[in-house]
N, C-alpha and C positions, 0 to 999 in steps of 0.2 A: 399592705404591700410594701416591701422593702426595696431599697436601691442597692443593686449588687455591682461590685467593682473588683477587678483583679489588679494588684499592684506588682509590677514586674520591672525588669531591666535587661540590658544586653548582657550583663555579667554579674558575678558576685561582687560585693564590696562597693556598690555604687550608691547605696543609701536607701534601699527598699524598707528595711526595718524602721529606720528613723522616720521616714515619711509616713509609713503605716501608723506608727505610734502617735505621731503629731496630728494626723488627720483624725484618728480615732478619739484622741483626747479633746481636740478642738470642737468636734461635733458633739461629743458628750457634754462638754462645758456649755454648749448652746442649747442643751435640753434634748438632744436626740439620743435614742437607744442604739448603740453600736455593737455589732457582733463581728469578731474576727475569726479567721481560719488561717492555717498554714498549709501551703501546698508542699508535699514532700516530707521526708523523715527528718524532723528537727524537734529536739526537746526544749530548746532554750527560748526560741521566739514566742511560742504560745504563752509562756509565763509573763513575758513583757506585754503581750496583747491583753492578758487579764489585768495587769497593773494599769493599763491605759483605759480600759473599758469598764472594769468592774464585773466582767462576765468571762466565764471560762472559755478558752479557745481550744480547738482540737485540730489535728492533722487530717488532711485528705490526700490520698495518694493513688494515682491511676495505675501504678505498676502493681501494688500490693492489694488494692481494694477493687471490688466490683462497683458498678454504677449504683446498685441498690444500697450498698454500704455508704457510698459517698452521699447519696441523696438523704439517707437516714441521718448522717452526721450534720449535713448542711441545714437540715430542717430545724435545727435549734435556733436558726435566725428568723423563725416565723414571726416572732413578736418584735423584731428589731426594725428600726427605721433605715439603718444603713448596714450593709454587710460587706466586709472587706476580706478578700483572700490574698494574703501575702505570698508571693512566689518564692522559689528557691533558684539559685544560680541564674542563668539567663533564661529568657522567656521560652525558648524551644529546647533547652538542654534537658536531655533524659538519657536513657540507655538505648543501645542499638536494637534490642529485641523487645517486642511488646510483652507486657505482663498481663494482668487480668483484663484491663480495659485501656491500657496506654503504656507509654514509656516512662512515666513519672515526671514528664515535663509540665511546667505551669500552664503551657498552652492547652494541654489536654483538659484541665479543669476549666479554663476560660471558655473553650468550645463546648464542653459538656453542659455547663451552666448557662451558656449564652450571655456571659457578662463581658463587657468591654474591658480593655486593658489600659490602665494608667501607667505610662512608661516613665521610669526615672532614668535620665540621661546625665552622665558626668562628662561634660565636653572639655575636660582638662587636656590641654595640648591639641585641641581641635577647634574648628569653627564650623564651616559648611559641611565638613565630613560627618559631623554629628547628625545632620539632617539626612544624609545618605544612609546612615545606620538605622535611624528611626524609620525611614521609608522602606528599607529592606525588611525590617521586622514587620511592618504593617502589611506588606505584600507577600510575605513568605508562605503563609498558610491561609487559604480563603475563609475557613471557618472561624478564624480568630480576628476580632474587631479591635481597632485601636481607638481609644477615647481621646487621647492627647498625651502631652508630655509635660513633666516638671523637670526643669534643669537643676542640677545640683553642683555646687562648688564652682560657680562661674567666677572668673578672675577679675572682671571689671565691667562697668556699664557698656563699654565698647564691645567687649567680648560677648556679653549678653545680646546686644543688638545684632551682631553678626549671626549668631546662632538662631535667634528668633526669626530674622528675615529669611534665612535659608529654610527653616521649618515651615514657615507660612507659605513660601514659594512652592512647596510640595504638598500643601493642603493639610498640614498637621497642626492642630491647635496647641498652643503653649499656654498652660494654666498658671505658670509662675516660674521664677528663677531664684535659686537660693545661693547667696554668696557663702563663702567658707565661714563656719561658725564653730569654733572649738568647743564651746560650752554645751553642745548637743552631741558630742562624740561619745559613743558607747564603748567602754573598755572591753578588750578582747584577751583571750588566751588560746591555747593550742587547739581546742575543739570548738572554737567560736566565741561568741560574746560571753563575758562574765555573767553568770546567772542573775536574774532579777532579784532573787531572794538574798543574794550576797551584797546587793547594793542598797545601802541605807537611804541614799538620796535619790532613788529611782523616780519617786513621784515628782520631785522638783525638776529633775532632768526632763521628764516627759512634759511637764508643764511649760518649761522653757522651749522645748521643741515645738509644742503646740503654738505658743505665742509667736515664735520666729516664723513658722510656716504660715500662720494666719496673716502675718505682716507681708509676706512675699508671694503667696499663692491665692488665687481666686477660689475660695472654698465653695462658693455658690455655683460657680461654673463647673467645678469638678463634680459636685453632687448632681447637677443637671445632666452630666454626661453618663452617669451610671444607668444601668438597666433596671427598669421596673420589674420586680421579681416576686413571685410567690412560690414557695416550695411545694413540690408535688409529694403526695404520700409515697413513702419508700416501701418497696416490696420486701426488703430484708434489712436486718440490722447488721451489727458487726460480727464477723465470723471469728469469735474468740470464746473459748470455753474457760471458765475460771479454774485455776489450779487446785482449788479446794473450797470447802464451805466457809472455813474461817482462815484467813490469810494473814500471816505476820509479815509485814512489808517493811524492809529497811528504808528509812527516809530521813536524810539529812544532807548536808552540803557535799558529802562524798558519795551518796547514793540517791540521786535525784532524777535520773533519766528514766522516767516512766511516761509512756504516752497516755494522755488523759482519756482517750477513747477506750484504752484497755481497762482502766480502773472503772469507768462507767459501765462497760460491758460486764465486768465481774459483778458489780453491784446489781445491775439489771437482772442478772441470772440468779440473784439471791445470796451471793457471797457477802461475808462481812470482812472488813479490812481493819486490822489494828497495826499501827505503825510503831517502830522503835528506832532508836538512834545508836548505831555502832560507835559513832564519835563520842557520844555521851556515856559509853561503856554499858549500854543496855543490851540484853539478849532478847530473843523473840518471845512473844507471849506464850507461856507454857500451855495455854488452852487452845492454841491454834492447831490446825491439822496440816499446815504446810507453811514453809517459810520461803520468801522470795527476796533475793538481793538484786536490785536493778543496777544498771551502770551509773556512771557519774565520774567523780574525780578521786578515786582512792589513791592514785599515784601521788597526789598532793598531800595526802594525809596518811601515808603508809606507816610512818613511825608511830603515830598515835594509835592507829588500828592495831599494830603489832603489840603495843603496850597495854591495850585494853583487855585485861585478862577475863573480866566478867563477860564481855561480849563473846570472846572466843570460846570460853568454856560453856557458856549458855548455848551457843550455836552448835557446838559439838554434841552436847547432851541432847538437844532437840533432834539432831540428825541420826541419833541412835535408833529412833523409833518412827520418825516421820520424814517426809521428803523435804529437801532443801534444794532450791534452784537459783543459779546466779546467771545474770546476763552481763557480758562484757566486763566492766569493772567489778561487778558482783562475782563473776566467774573467777577473776583473778584473785579476789579475796578468799574464795573457797579453795584456792590452790595452796601449794607448799610455801612459796616465797614470791616476793615482788621486789625487784631492784628498781630504785627510783632514778630520776634523771641525773643525780649526783653520783650514781654508782654504788649507793648503799643498799645492801640486801636486807630486806625486812621479812621476818617470818609471818606467814599468814595463818589461816585456820587449819590447813592440812587435811580438809575433807576430800580434796582431790590432789592428784600429783602434779597438776599444772604449775609451771614456774615461768614467770614473765619478766621482761626487763624493759625499762625506758631509757637505759643508759645509751643505747643506740636506737634512736627513734626511727620507726618505719611506719608510714601511714598505710592503714588498711581502710578502704572506703568503698562502699557500694552495696547494692541490693544483694540479698541472699535468698535462695530457695533451698530449703533443707527437707530431706526425707528421713524421718526418724528411724534409726535402726533399733532403738530401744525406747520404752516409754519415758516421758518426762511429765511433771505435774500438769494435768489438764489435757494431755495428748497421748494417744496410744502409738505404739510402733507402727510405722507405715504412714503416719500423718505427714502431710506436706505443709510446711510452715513458710510463710513469706516474712522476711525481715530485712534489716539493714545493719551493716557493720561500719563503725567509724571509731578508730583508735590508733594510737601511735606505739603500741607495745610490740615487742618481739617475743616469740615463743622460744623459751630456753628448753623446756621439756613439756610434753603432753602425753604421759605414759599410759593413761587409763583407757578403758574400753571406749572407742569412739561412740558418740551419741547419735550422729547422723551422717549421711552423705550430703555434703553441702556444695551447691553450685553458685557461681556468680551469675550476673544477668546475661552473660553470653552463653551460659550452659557449661562453662569450664568447671571442673571439680577443683575445690580449693582445700588447703591443708587445715584450715580452722574448723575441725569437725565437731568441736565440743567434746565433752567427756561425761562418763558415768562411773561411779564407784559407790556401791551400797545404796544409801538413800539420797546421795548427792548427785546432782546433774548440773551442767553448765554449758553455755554457748557464748561465742563471741558476738553473735548477731542478736539484735533486739527484735523481739517478735512484734509484728504489726497485724497479721491476720493469718487465718488458716484457709487453705484451699478446700472447698467442699463441693 
């Protein structure tokens, strides 16, 4: 039997990831087996979870996935002692319209699994008001239970005492209070945290976070607050069809946004995956029957990608006879050109006519439901695909045949339709699951 707990907050940027990593590493150091999950569409946090626990972490998403899929993914915690689900944004933040089994809110996962919520509160600029916020979150939705609170970035012992007293007065347990500590701050860039694989000192940073949190938080009390949990057999797995039998997958610092559950589903269906690095000027495996370019940060490496002739010629040769698909950043690289944030235009592979620019940043963020107008690797025309879009590029040109009719979570049709030309296809959204 495992102990299950959801870590959430009133908003983004409060310290959920740091606390999750610290708890996971501290309990692992004490000899416990710890399994993490991420609620919502996020590529970066699961890699940090894996660094902290030594176990792969996956995303669970109530808007894109059904209960059976979520149960299937969470069942990987069957042999763990502690299971932590890190939330996204604020506890109840999701979209206005329900998806498969919820709005994408962290609260959906907490209620579905019947796990209590450990709330991270940053009381900067507040005192008793922090207790009002915590009490409001506790009482907002009857099916969601609050385990207690960890305070983060408290200004002084007097500040801590004021907030603690107010929380205790409304019956909310305080498990600890963290003063500001710059040594455990995780570096950020425009799509979130700098990726774990890019940080050579990530292990030391997580160890320091674990030490710091163990010094200021009652870890035993937090563990006692978790729900005793045993996963139930899942009726279904992940609704994802592999794009081919042998998949050449671009994988490096520029092409790293791949949901772990996708790769696991591909392998579970019998597919083989071979990776290659466009940044190392490598082309796809010639023995593969499909090539997949995921998203990532090609805009930070556009000059290098443009200069890597072996990668570009190898990809073009591959696409003459076999399908190539790109998601978001991968889609941009399949296009004609990419203009970086400095206004420099870089030639891309030219398999599609798409041209994008980061010179004038515009954020595109949200869930996407796409109905394919033409087939793409692994999916036939008419398939309904659920995914998520998050980037800062502007479309300069998207002249090819649209790949899909794409709606946002409100049902509104959006302009980012994806493209198809010959064997090449691309989408701005990252695939999470297929409606079936």
